[in-house]
TORDREN-332299 format. One record per residue (C-alpha): residue number from 1; residue in one letter; chain; x, y, z. Coordinates in steps of 0.2 Angstrom, whole numbers. Example, Ala and Ser with C-alpha at 12.3 -4.5 7.8 and 13.67 -1.06 7.14 Angstrom:
<recs>
+-----+------+------+-------+-------+-------+
| pos | code | unit |    px |    py |    pz |
+-----+------+------+-------+-------+-------+
|   1 |    A |    A |    62 |   -22 |    39 |
|   2 |    S |    A |    68 |    -5 |    36 |
+-----+------+------+-------+-------+-------+
</recs>
This chain:
<recs>
+-----+------+------+-------+-------+-------+
| pos | code | unit |    px |    py |    pz |
+-----+------+------+-------+-------+-------+
|   1 |    M |    A |  -143 |   -16 |   -67 |
|   2 |    T |    A |  -128 |    -7 |   -73 |
|   3 |    L |    A |  -112 |   -17 |   -70 |
|   4 |    V |    A |   -94 |   -11 |   -67 |
|   5 |    A |    A |   -78 |   -21 |   -65 |
|   6 |    G |    A |   -64 |   -18 |   -53 |
|   7 |    I |    A |   -47 |   -27 |   -55 |
|   8 |    D |    A |   -34 |   -29 |   -42 |
|   9 |    S |    A |   -17 |   -34 |   -49 |
|  10 |    S |    A |    -7 |   -37 |   -34 |
|  11 |    T |    A |    10 |   -45 |   -31 |
|  12 |    Q |    A |     3 |   -62 |   -29 |
|  13 |    S |    A |   -12 |   -63 |   -40 |
|  14 |    C |    A |   -26 |   -54 |   -50 |
|  15 |    K |    A |   -43 |   -53 |   -43 |
|  16 |    V |    A |   -58 |   -46 |   -52 |
|  17 |    L |    A |   -75 |   -41 |   -45 |
|  18 |    I |    A |   -90 |   -37 |   -55 |
|  19 |    C |    A |  -102 |   -25 |   -45 |
|  20 |    D |    A |  -118 |   -16 |   -46 |
|  21 |    A |    A |  -113 |     1 |   -50 |
|  22 |    D |    A |  -127 |     9 |   -39 |
|  23 |    T |    A |  -124 |    -1 |   -23 |
|  24 |    G |    A |  -107 |   -10 |   -24 |
|  25 |    A |    A |  -115 |   -27 |   -22 |
|  26 |    V |    A |  -103 |   -41 |   -29 |
|  27 |    V |    A |  -112 |   -50 |   -43 |
|  28 |    R |    A |   -98 |   -62 |   -47 |
|  29 |    S |    A |   -79 |   -63 |   -46 |
|  30 |    G |    A |   -63 |   -72 |   -52 |
|  31 |    S |    A |   -45 |   -73 |   -48 |
|  32 |    A |    A |   -29 |   -80 |   -55 |
|  33 |    P |    A |   -11 |   -82 |   -48 |
|  34 |    H |    A |     4 |   -72 |   -53 |
|  35 |    P |    A |    22 |   -79 |   -54 |
|  36 |    D |    A |    34 |   -78 |   -39 |
|  37 |    G |    A |    49 |   -67 |   -39 |
|  38 |    T |    A |    53 |   -48 |   -39 |
|  39 |    E |    A |    56 |   -48 |   -58 |
|  40 |    V |    A |    41 |   -52 |   -69 |
|  41 |    D |    A |    37 |   -51 |   -87 |
|  42 |    P |    A |    22 |   -40 |   -88 |
|  43 |    Q |    A |    14 |   -51 |  -100 |
|  44 |    Q |    A |    11 |   -63 |   -86 |
|  45 |    W |    A |     0 |   -50 |   -77 |
|  46 |    W |    A |   -10 |   -49 |   -93 |
|  47 |    V |    A |   -12 |   -68 |   -94 |
|  48 |    A |    A |   -18 |   -68 |   -76 |
|  49 |    L |    A |   -30 |   -54 |   -79 |
|  50 |    E |    A |   -38 |   -63 |   -94 |
|  51 |    S |    A |   -39 |   -79 |   -83 |
|  52 |    A |    A |   -47 |   -70 |   -69 |
|  53 |    V |    A |   -59 |   -61 |   -80 |
|  54 |    S |    A |   -64 |   -77 |   -88 |
|  55 |    A |    A |   -67 |   -85 |   -71 |
|  56 |    A |    A |   -78 |   -70 |   -67 |
|  57 |    G |    A |   -89 |   -73 |   -82 |
|  58 |    G |    A |   -81 |   -60 |   -93 |
|  59 |    L |    A |   -83 |   -42 |   -96 |
|  60 |    D |    A |   -96 |   -42 |  -110 |
|  61 |    D |    A |  -110 |   -35 |   -99 |
|  62 |    V |    A |   -99 |   -22 |   -90 |
|  63 |    A |    A |  -101 |    -4 |   -93 |
|  64 |    A |    A |   -84 |     2 |   -85 |
|  65 |    V |    A |   -68 |    -5 |   -79 |
|  66 |    S |    A |   -54 |     1 |   -68 |
|  67 |    V |    A |   -38 |    -6 |   -62 |
|  68 |    G |    A |   -29 |    -5 |   -45 |
|  69 |    A |    A |   -12 |   -13 |   -44 |
|  70 |    Q |    A |     4 |   -14 |   -34 |
|  71 |    Q |    A |    14 |     2 |   -34 |
|  72 |    H |    A |    31 |     7 |   -39 |
|  73 |    G |    A |    35 |    -7 |   -51 |
|  74 |    M |    A |    46 |    -1 |   -66 |
|  75 |    V |    A |    39 |    -5 |   -83 |
|  76 |    C |    A |    50 |     1 |   -98 |
|  77 |    L |    A |    43 |     2 |  -115 |
|  78 |    G |    A |    51 |     5 |  -132 |
|  79 |    D |    A |    45 |    16 |  -146 |
|  80 |    D |    A |    35 |     2 |  -153 |
|  81 |    G |    A |    26 |    -1 |  -136 |
|  82 |    R |    A |    35 |   -17 |  -133 |
|  83 |    V |    A |    42 |   -21 |  -115 |
|  84 |    V |    A |    60 |   -18 |  -115 |
|  85 |    R |    A |    64 |   -30 |  -101 |
|  86 |    E |    A |    55 |   -38 |   -86 |
|  87 |    A |    A |    47 |   -27 |   -74 |
|  88 |    L |    A |    56 |   -24 |   -57 |
|  89 |    L |    A |    43 |   -25 |   -43 |
|  90 |    W |    A |    42 |   -14 |   -28 |
|  91 |    N |    A |    50 |   -28 |   -17 |
|  92 |    D |    A |    65 |   -30 |   -28 |
|  93 |    T |    A |    79 |   -23 |   -17 |
|  94 |    R |    A |    94 |   -22 |   -30 |
|  95 |    S |    A |    91 |    -3 |   -31 |
|  96 |    S |    A |    96 |     0 |   -13 |
|  97 |    A |    A |   113 |     7 |   -17 |
|  98 |    A |    A |   104 |    18 |   -31 |
|  99 |    A |    A |    93 |    25 |   -17 |
| 100 |    V |    A |   108 |    31 |    -7 |
| 101 |    Q |    A |   116 |    38 |   -23 |
| 102 |    L |    A |   100 |    48 |   -27 |
| 103 |    L |    A |    98 |    54 |    -9 |
| 104 |    D |    A |   116 |    61 |    -9 |
| 105 |    E |    A |   115 |    69 |   -27 |
| 106 |    L |    A |   100 |    80 |   -22 |
| 107 |    G |    A |   108 |    84 |    -5 |
| 108 |    G |    A |    99 |    72 |     7 |
| 109 |    R |    A |    82 |    67 |    14 |
| 110 |    R |    A |    76 |    85 |    18 |
| 111 |    Q |    A |    79 |    91 |     0 |
| 112 |    W |    A |    69 |    76 |    -7 |
| 113 |    A |    A |    55 |    78 |     6 |
| 114 |    E |    A |    53 |    97 |     2 |
| 115 |    R |    A |    54 |    94 |   -17 |
| 116 |    I |    A |    41 |    80 |   -19 |
| 117 |    G |    A |    37 |    73 |    -2 |
| 118 |    V |    A |    44 |    56 |    -4 |
| 119 |    V |    A |    62 |    51 |     1 |
| 120 |    P |    A |    69 |    37 |   -11 |
| 121 |    V |    A |    71 |    19 |    -4 |
| 122 |    A |    A |    73 |     4 |   -15 |
| 123 |    S |    A |    55 |     1 |   -18 |
| 124 |    I |    A |    53 |    18 |   -27 |
| 125 |    T |    A |    52 |    18 |   -46 |
| 126 |    A |    A |    66 |    31 |   -48 |
| 127 |    T |    A |    79 |    21 |   -39 |
| 128 |    K |    A |    75 |     6 |   -50 |
| 129 |    L |    A |    78 |    17 |   -65 |
| 130 |    R |    A |    95 |    22 |   -59 |
| 131 |    W |    A |    99 |     4 |   -56 |
| 132 |    L |    A |    94 |     1 |   -74 |
| 133 |    T |    A |   104 |    15 |   -81 |
| 134 |    D |    A |   120 |    10 |   -72 |
| 135 |    H |    A |   118 |    -9 |   -74 |
| 136 |    E |    A |   109 |   -11 |   -91 |
| 137 |    P |    A |   113 |     5 |  -101 |
| 138 |    A |    A |   107 |    -2 |  -117 |
| 139 |    H |    A |    90 |    -6 |  -109 |
| 140 |    A |    A |    89 |    12 |  -103 |
| 141 |    D |    A |    93 |    19 |  -120 |
| 142 |    A |    A |    79 |     8 |  -127 |
| 143 |    T |    A |    67 |    15 |  -115 |
| 144 |    A |    A |    55 |    27 |  -124 |
| 145 |    A |    A |    42 |    27 |  -110 |
| 146 |    V |    A |    41 |    21 |   -92 |
| 147 |    C |    A |    25 |    17 |   -83 |
| 148 |    L |    A |    18 |     7 |   -68 |
| 149 |    P |    A |     9 |    -9 |   -67 |
| 150 |    H |    A |    -9 |    -2 |   -67 |
| 151 |    D |    A |    -4 |    10 |   -81 |
| 152 |    W |    A |     2 |    -4 |   -92 |
| 153 |    L |    A |   -14 |   -15 |   -89 |
| 154 |    T |    A |   -26 |     0 |   -92 |
| 155 |    W |    A |   -16 |     4 |  -108 |
| 156 |    R |    A |   -18 |   -15 |  -113 |
| 157 |    L |    A |   -36 |   -15 |  -110 |
| 158 |    S |    A |   -38 |     0 |  -121 |
| 159 |    G |    A |   -30 |   -10 |  -135 |
| 160 |    S |    A |   -18 |     4 |  -139 |
| 161 |    T |    A |     0 |     1 |  -144 |
| 162 |    D |    A |     4 |    19 |  -145 |
| 163 |    I |    A |    14 |    25 |  -129 |
| 164 |    D |    A |     7 |    42 |  -131 |
| 165 |    D |    A |   -10 |    34 |  -125 |
| 166 |    L |    A |    -2 |    29 |  -108 |
| 167 |    R |    A |   -12 |    36 |   -93 |
| 168 |    T |    A |   -10 |    35 |   -74 |
| 169 |    D |    A |   -18 |    44 |   -59 |
| 170 |    R |    A |   -11 |    54 |   -44 |
| 171 |    S |    A |   -11 |    40 |   -32 |
| 172 |    D |    A |     1 |    29 |   -42 |
| 173 |    A |    A |    11 |    43 |   -49 |
| 174 |    S |    A |    15 |    49 |   -31 |
| 175 |    G |    A |    25 |    33 |   -28 |
| 176 |    T |    A |    37 |    35 |   -42 |
| 177 |    G |    A |    50 |    47 |   -35 |
| 178 |    Y |    A |    47 |    60 |   -48 |
| 179 |    F |    A |    29 |    67 |   -45 |
| 180 |    S |    A |    23 |    78 |   -31 |
| 181 |    S |    A |     6 |    74 |   -23 |
| 182 |    E |    A |     5 |    92 |   -17 |
| 183 |    T |    A |     7 |   100 |   -34 |
| 184 |    G |    A |    -1 |    86 |   -44 |
| 185 |    E |    A |    14 |    88 |   -56 |
| 186 |    Y |    A |    28 |    78 |   -62 |
| 187 |    D |    A |    46 |    84 |   -57 |
| 188 |    L |    A |    54 |    78 |   -73 |
| 189 |    E |    A |    71 |    84 |   -68 |
| 190 |    L |    A |    71 |    71 |   -55 |
| 191 |    L |    A |    67 |    58 |   -68 |
| 192 |    E |    A |    81 |    64 |   -79 |
| 193 |    M |    A |    93 |    64 |   -64 |
| 194 |    A |    A |    88 |    46 |   -60 |
| 195 |    M |    A |    92 |    41 |   -78 |
| 196 |    R |    A |   108 |    51 |   -80 |
| 197 |    G |    A |   101 |    63 |   -93 |
| 198 |    R |    A |    88 |    52 |  -101 |
| 199 |    R |    A |    70 |    58 |  -101 |
| 200 |    P |    A |    58 |    45 |  -107 |
| 201 |    L |    A |    39 |    48 |  -109 |
| 202 |    V |    A |    28 |    46 |   -93 |
| 203 |    P |    A |     9 |    43 |   -93 |
| 204 |    A |    A |    -3 |    58 |   -93 |
| 205 |    V |    A |   -10 |    60 |   -75 |
| 206 |    L |    A |   -29 |    59 |   -74 |
| 207 |    G |    A |   -41 |    66 |   -61 |
| 208 |    P |    A |   -50 |    53 |   -50 |
| 209 |    R |    A |   -66 |    52 |   -61 |
| 210 |    D |    A |   -58 |    55 |   -78 |
| 211 |    P |    A |   -60 |    41 |   -91 |
| 212 |    A |    A |   -44 |    34 |   -98 |
| 213 |    G |    A |   -52 |    29 |  -114 |
| 214 |    Q |    A |   -62 |    13 |  -117 |
| 215 |    T |    A |   -59 |    -5 |  -118 |
| 216 |    V |    A |   -59 |   -14 |  -135 |
| 217 |    R |    A |   -77 |   -19 |  -131 |
| 218 |    G |    A |   -82 |    -2 |  -128 |
| 219 |    A |    A |   -83 |    -1 |  -109 |
| 220 |    R |    A |   -77 |    15 |  -101 |
| 221 |    L |    A |   -60 |    14 |   -93 |
| 222 |    G |    A |   -57 |    22 |   -76 |
| 223 |    A |    A |   -40 |    31 |   -72 |
| 224 |    G |    A |   -35 |    17 |   -60 |
| 225 |    A |    A |   -26 |    19 |   -44 |
| 226 |    G |    A |   -12 |    12 |   -33 |
| 227 |    D |    A |   -17 |    -2 |   -22 |
| 228 |    N |    A |   -17 |     8 |    -5 |
| 229 |    A |    A |   -27 |    22 |   -13 |
| 230 |    A |    A |   -39 |     9 |   -21 |
| 231 |    A |    A |   -41 |     0 |    -4 |
| 232 |    A |    A |   -45 |    16 |     4 |
| 233 |    L |    A |   -59 |    20 |    -9 |
| 234 |    G |    A |   -66 |     3 |    -7 |
| 235 |    L |    A |   -67 |     5 |    12 |
| 236 |    G |    A |   -75 |    21 |    10 |
| 237 |    A |    A |   -62 |    30 |    20 |
| 238 |    D |    A |   -66 |    48 |    22 |
| 239 |    Q |    A |   -57 |    64 |    30 |
| 240 |    G |    A |   -50 |    59 |    46 |
| 241 |    D |    A |   -51 |    40 |    43 |
| 242 |    C |    A |   -35 |    31 |    46 |
| 243 |    V |    A |   -33 |    14 |    37 |
| 244 |    L |    A |   -22 |     1 |    46 |
| 245 |    S |    A |   -18 |   -14 |    36 |
| 246 |    L |    A |   -10 |   -29 |    44 |
| 247 |    G |    A |    -4 |   -40 |    31 |
| 248 |    T |    A |    14 |   -46 |    27 |
| 249 |    S |    A |    19 |   -28 |    31 |
| 250 |    G |    A |    10 |   -16 |    42 |
| 251 |    V |    A |     3 |     0 |    32 |
| 252 |    V |    A |    -4 |    15 |    40 |
| 253 |    S |    A |   -12 |    28 |    29 |
| 254 |    A |    A |   -24 |    43 |    32 |
| 255 |    V |    A |   -36 |    52 |    21 |
| 256 |    G |    A |   -34 |    71 |    22 |
| 257 |    N |    A |   -29 |    87 |    14 |
| 258 |    V |    A |   -11 |    88 |    21 |
| 259 |    A |    A |     4 |    83 |    10 |
| 260 |    P |    A |    18 |    80 |    23 |
| 261 |    R |    A |    36 |    85 |    20 |
| 262 |    D |    A |    45 |    73 |    32 |
| 263 |    P |    A |    64 |    75 |    32 |
| 264 |    E |    A |    65 |    58 |    41 |
| 265 |    G |    A |    57 |    50 |    26 |
| 266 |    V |    A |    46 |    40 |    37 |
| 267 |    V |    A |    29 |    48 |    31 |
| 268 |    A |    A |    27 |    47 |    12 |
| 269 |    A |    A |    16 |    60 |     4 |
| 270 |    F |    A |     5 |    50 |    -7 |
| 271 |    A |    A |   -11 |    55 |   -15 |
| 272 |    D |    A |   -28 |    46 |   -13 |
| 273 |    A |    A |   -40 |    41 |   -27 |
| 274 |    T |    A |   -52 |    55 |   -23 |
| 275 |    G |    A |   -42 |    71 |   -26 |
| 276 |    R |    A |   -35 |    72 |    -8 |
| 277 |    Q |    A |   -20 |    66 |     1 |
| 278 |    L |    A |   -15 |    49 |     8 |
| 279 |    P |    A |     1 |    51 |    18 |
| 280 |    L |    A |     7 |    33 |    22 |
| 281 |    V |    A |    19 |    24 |    33 |
| 282 |    C |    A |    25 |     6 |    29 |
| 283 |    T |    A |    33 |    -6 |    41 |
| 284 |    L |    A |    41 |   -22 |    36 |
| 285 |    N |    A |    33 |   -32 |    51 |
| 286 |    G |    A |    15 |   -36 |    51 |
| 287 |    A |    A |     4 |   -51 |    54 |
| 288 |    P |    A |    19 |   -63 |    53 |
| 289 |    V |    A |    24 |   -57 |    70 |
| 290 |    L |    A |     9 |   -65 |    77 |
| 291 |    A |    A |    12 |   -81 |    67 |
| 292 |    A |    A |    30 |   -82 |    73 |
| 293 |    V |    A |    25 |   -81 |    91 |
| 294 |    A |    A |    11 |   -93 |    89 |
| 295 |    R |    A |    23 |  -105 |    82 |
| 296 |    M |    A |    35 |  -103 |    96 |
| 297 |    L |    A |    22 |  -106 |   109 |
| 298 |    G |    A |    15 |  -121 |    99 |
| 299 |    V |    A |    -3 |  -114 |    98 |
| 300 |    E |    A |   -15 |  -110 |    85 |
| 301 |    F |    A |   -21 |   -92 |    82 |
| 302 |    D |    A |   -37 |   -94 |    92 |
| 303 |    E |    A |   -27 |  -100 |   107 |
| 304 |    L |    A |   -14 |   -86 |   105 |
| 305 |    D |    A |   -29 |   -74 |   106 |
| 306 |    R |    A |   -36 |   -82 |   121 |
| 307 |    L |    A |   -19 |   -81 |   130 |
| 308 |    A |    A |   -16 |   -63 |   125 |
| 309 |    L |    A |   -33 |   -58 |   131 |
| 310 |    S |    A |   -31 |   -67 |   148 |
| 311 |    A |    A |   -16 |   -57 |   152 |
| 312 |    D |    A |   -16 |   -39 |   160 |
| 313 |    P |    A |   -12 |   -24 |   149 |
| 314 |    G |    A |     7 |   -22 |   149 |
| 315 |    A |    A |    10 |   -41 |   151 |
| 316 |    E |    A |    18 |   -38 |   168 |
| 317 |    G |    A |    32 |   -28 |   161 |
| 318 |    L |    A |    36 |   -40 |   146 |
| 319 |    V |    A |    39 |   -30 |   130 |
| 320 |    L |    A |    41 |   -37 |   112 |
| 321 |    V |    A |    49 |   -26 |    99 |
| 322 |    P |    A |    44 |   -34 |    83 |
| 323 |    Y |    A |    58 |   -30 |    71 |
| 324 |    F |    A |    59 |   -48 |    65 |
| 325 |    E |    A |    64 |   -44 |    48 |
| 326 |    G |    A |    73 |   -28 |    51 |
| 327 |    E |    A |    62 |   -12 |    50 |
| 328 |    R |    A |    58 |     1 |    38 |
| 329 |    S |    A |    48 |    13 |    50 |
| 330 |    P |    A |    59 |    17 |    58 |
| 331 |    N |    A |    72 |    14 |    45 |
| 332 |    L |    A |    83 |     0 |    54 |
| 333 |    P |    A |    86 |   -13 |    41 |
| 334 |    G |    A |    99 |   -22 |    52 |
| 335 |    A |    A |    88 |   -23 |    68 |
| 336 |    A |    A |    81 |   -38 |    75 |
| 337 |    G |    A |    66 |   -42 |    86 |
| 338 |    A |    A |    69 |   -43 |   105 |
| 339 |    L |    A |    59 |   -48 |   121 |
| 340 |    H |    A |    63 |   -36 |   135 |
| 341 |    G |    A |    59 |   -36 |   154 |
| 342 |    A |    A |    58 |   -55 |   156 |
| 343 |    N |    A |    59 |   -62 |   174 |
| 344 |    T |    A |    54 |   -78 |   183 |
| 345 |    R |    A |    37 |   -71 |   187 |
| 346 |    N |    A |    31 |   -64 |   170 |
| 347 |    L |    A |    38 |   -76 |   157 |
| 348 |    T |    A |    22 |   -85 |   154 |
| 349 |    P |    A |    13 |   -90 |   138 |
| 350 |    A |    A |    -1 |   -78 |   142 |
| 351 |    N |    A |    11 |   -63 |   144 |
| 352 |    V |    A |    22 |   -68 |   129 |
| 353 |    A |    A |     6 |   -68 |   118 |
| 354 |    R |    A |     0 |   -52 |   125 |
| 355 |    A |    A |    17 |   -44 |   122 |
| 356 |    A |    A |    17 |   -50 |   104 |
| 357 |    V |    A |     0 |   -41 |   101 |
| 358 |    E |    A |     5 |   -26 |   110 |
| 359 |    G |    A |    22 |   -25 |   102 |
| 360 |    L |    A |    14 |   -26 |    85 |
| 361 |    L |    A |     1 |   -13 |    88 |
| 362 |    S |    A |    14 |    -1 |    97 |
| 363 |    S |    A |    24 |    -1 |    81 |
| 364 |    M |    A |     8 |     3 |    72 |
| 365 |    A |    A |     4 |    17 |    85 |
| 366 |    Y |    A |    22 |    24 |    80 |
| 367 |    C |    A |    16 |    25 |    62 |
| 368 |    V |    A |     0 |    34 |    67 |
| 369 |    E |    A |    10 |    46 |    78 |
| 370 |    K |    A |    21 |    50 |    63 |
| 371 |    I |    A |     7 |    54 |    52 |
| 372 |    T |    A |    -2 |    65 |    65 |
| 373 |    A |    A |    14 |    75 |    69 |
| 374 |    H |    A |    12 |    82 |    52 |
| 375 |    G |    A |    -5 |    89 |    55 |
| 376 |    V |    A |   -15 |    75 |    48 |
| 377 |    D |    A |   -32 |    73 |    58 |
| 378 |    V |    A |   -35 |    55 |    64 |
| 379 |    R |    A |   -52 |    52 |    71 |
| 380 |    D |    A |   -54 |    33 |    70 |
| 381 |    V |    A |   -45 |    18 |    63 |
| 382 |    I |    A |   -51 |     6 |    50 |
| 383 |    L |    A |   -42 |   -11 |    53 |
| 384 |    T |    A |   -40 |   -23 |    38 |
| 385 |    G |    A |   -28 |   -37 |    32 |
| 386 |    G |    A |   -25 |   -54 |    39 |
| 387 |    G |    A |   -20 |   -48 |    56 |
| 388 |    A |    A |   -37 |   -40 |    58 |
| 389 |    R |    A |   -44 |   -57 |    60 |
| 390 |    S |    A |   -36 |   -58 |    77 |
| 391 |    E |    A |   -49 |   -55 |    91 |
| 392 |    A |    A |   -35 |   -50 |   103 |
| 393 |    V |    A |   -29 |   -37 |    90 |
| 394 |    R |    A |   -46 |   -30 |    88 |
| 395 |    R |    A |   -49 |   -28 |   106 |
| 396 |    I |    A |   -32 |   -21 |   111 |
| 397 |    A |    A |   -30 |   -10 |    96 |
| 398 |    P |    A |   -42 |     4 |   102 |
| 399 |    A |    A |   -33 |     4 |   119 |
| 400 |    L |    A |   -16 |     7 |   111 |
| 401 |    L |    A |   -21 |    18 |    97 |
| 402 |    G |    A |   -33 |    29 |   108 |
| 403 |    V |    A |   -47 |    30 |    95 |
| 404 |    T |    A |   -62 |    19 |    90 |
| 405 |    V |    A |   -57 |     5 |    78 |
| 406 |    R |    A |   -69 |    -1 |    65 |
| 407 |    V |    A |   -66 |   -19 |    57 |
| 408 |    P |    A |   -76 |   -22 |    41 |
| 409 |    T |    A |   -79 |   -40 |    35 |
| 410 |    P |    A |   -64 |   -46 |    25 |
| 411 |    A |    A |   -65 |   -43 |     7 |
| 412 |    E |    A |   -56 |   -38 |    -9 |
| 413 |    Y |    A |   -55 |   -20 |    -5 |
| 414 |    V |    A |   -43 |   -15 |   -19 |
| 415 |    A |    A |   -54 |   -23 |   -32 |
| 416 |    R |    A |   -69 |   -15 |   -24 |
| 417 |    G |    A |   -61 |     2 |   -24 |
| 418 |    A |    A |   -56 |     0 |   -42 |
| 419 |    A |    A |   -74 |    -5 |   -46 |
| 420 |    R |    A |   -81 |    10 |   -36 |
| 421 |    Q |    A |   -69 |    21 |   -47 |
| 422 |    A |    A |   -76 |    14 |   -63 |
| 423 |    A |    A |   -93 |    18 |   -57 |
| 424 |    W |    A |   -88 |    35 |   -53 |
| 425 |    A |    A |   -80 |    37 |   -71 |
| 426 |    L |    A |   -97 |    31 |   -78 |
| 427 |    S |    A |  -108 |    43 |   -68 |
| 428 |    E |    A |   -97 |    59 |   -71 |
| 429 |    Q |    A |  -103 |    65 |   -54 |
| 430 |    D |    A |   -93 |    76 |   -42 |
| 431 |    S |    A |   -91 |    63 |   -29 |
| 432 |    P |    A |   -90 |    44 |   -30 |
| 433 |    P |    A |  -106 |    33 |   -28 |
| 434 |    Q |    A |  -111 |    30 |   -10 |
| 435 |    W |    A |  -107 |    11 |    -7 |
| 436 |    T |    A |  -111 |     5 |    10 |
| 437 |    L |    A |  -100 |    -7 |    20 |
| 438 |    E |    A |  -110 |   -20 |    29 |
| 439 |    D |    A |  -106 |   -30 |    45 |
| 440 |    V |    A |   -93 |   -18 |    51 |
| 441 |    Q |    A |   -89 |   -21 |    69 |
| 442 |    T |    A |   -84 |    -7 |    81 |
| 443 |    Y |    A |   -72 |    -8 |    95 |
| 444 |    G |    A |   -68 |     4 |   109 |
| 445 |    A |    A |   -57 |     3 |   125 |
| 446 |    Q |    A |   -50 |    13 |   139 |
| 447 |    P |    A |   -33 |    20 |   133 |
| 448 |    T |    A |   -17 |    12 |   140 |
| 449 |    P |    A |    -4 |    25 |   137 |
| 450 |    A |    A |     8 |    16 |   150 |
| 451 |    V |    A |     9 |     1 |   138 |
| 452 |    L |    A |    15 |    13 |   124 |
| 453 |    E |    A |    28 |    21 |   136 |
| 454 |    Q |    A |    34 |     4 |   141 |
| 455 |    Y |    A |    37 |     0 |   122 |
| 456 |    R |    A |    45 |    16 |   118 |
| 457 |    A |    A |    57 |    13 |   133 |
| 458 |    A |    A |    62 |    -4 |   126 |
| 459 |    Q |    A |    65 |     2 |   108 |
| 460 |    P |    A |    82 |     9 |   111 |
| 461 |    L |    A |    88 |    -7 |   120 |
| 462 |    T |    A |    84 |   -16 |   104 |
| 463 |    L |    A |    97 |    -6 |    95 |
| 464 |    G |    A |   110 |    -7 |   108 |
| 465 |    Q |    A |   108 |    11 |   112 |
+-----+------+------+-------+-------+-------+
</recs>
């Protein structure tokens, strides 16, 4: 049996899966936590990776390794390969004002969308580099190379200390704010603009199956990927498949050949891990919406599901707009959640539970609609994340999304995707190995467009319009 390893270095932890290269069957696994915070010494990722690898039984018998990781993080390196300062993670918002500056300097959202398909927000690497330049100019001057978390970990696995050996892939590069997923090329003028005339080295961009070298023990290194692209690869998402992940946030992405140019900045033109496109929309509000409503009703999740499924579609006119933490899609950071249409007849626990599930899924339907508006074909939805454990979400989703919904068994799909990429790099074939997902449940339902219309009518009321 040939073994491959997939590493998921996420915001919270590092997970390692050791898999059969031919089938994808998990042979062993390990994990280790990451420190809290939005500013982290990358060495802590390396310590966690070593711990997770040890917990997984080591990599001595592994033929290939690949890393999937959190996107957008800013890792600055000096000429000698040492980290210049702690990395700023995707969820560090100190660069919000820098994002506004960069928008204005290029002429607005439309100019950014047309140039690279991504409109800067605080999470994007380019905005963090502007913040660094303006607030820590000595660190900006010392930055000889800038890379992303998965780039840095792949480089460390290789044992190199030469920044010329840094490598990345299209999926992660497309979240930097200075790379176009459509052209497959960096736009270094944008990097230079972000850093006010400085132009540090950036990693060479590899193709999906290209090796990034080898580990110090001789295993082949895959190119790696951003977490969403790695998850799509781990799920086996193909043309027309839409991945809907309900975690802390809600993320919708769809595999296709279209690189959107969205002047609103809602749809980001990211690349996938197979050479195609992965347009993506991210919300701030995901599964915690259900947790908040369950807490308010004083029930466990199973009872929330039972209540929601006992109510009629539309919850007798009760509508929840779930902007509990503001919102990113649409871009309404100052918005708050609201319950509309309440009266003495419909304000029942069952209707509130139903409205919570329908409101969350309606916000996801908004994301799907934004993607399809750019010509991206969506045939069905793959539902993942903590929110996918909800039976009410599973059964109501196809009615609101209007397509079949597939729910695979919960698993570490980012690490699985990284392992599948490692197997692909090892095989040198034109396409990745065919790993089959087991125990996938399929859900269908009669569409309920009236529920979506009810939700759309309530959205402007939330904003006081």
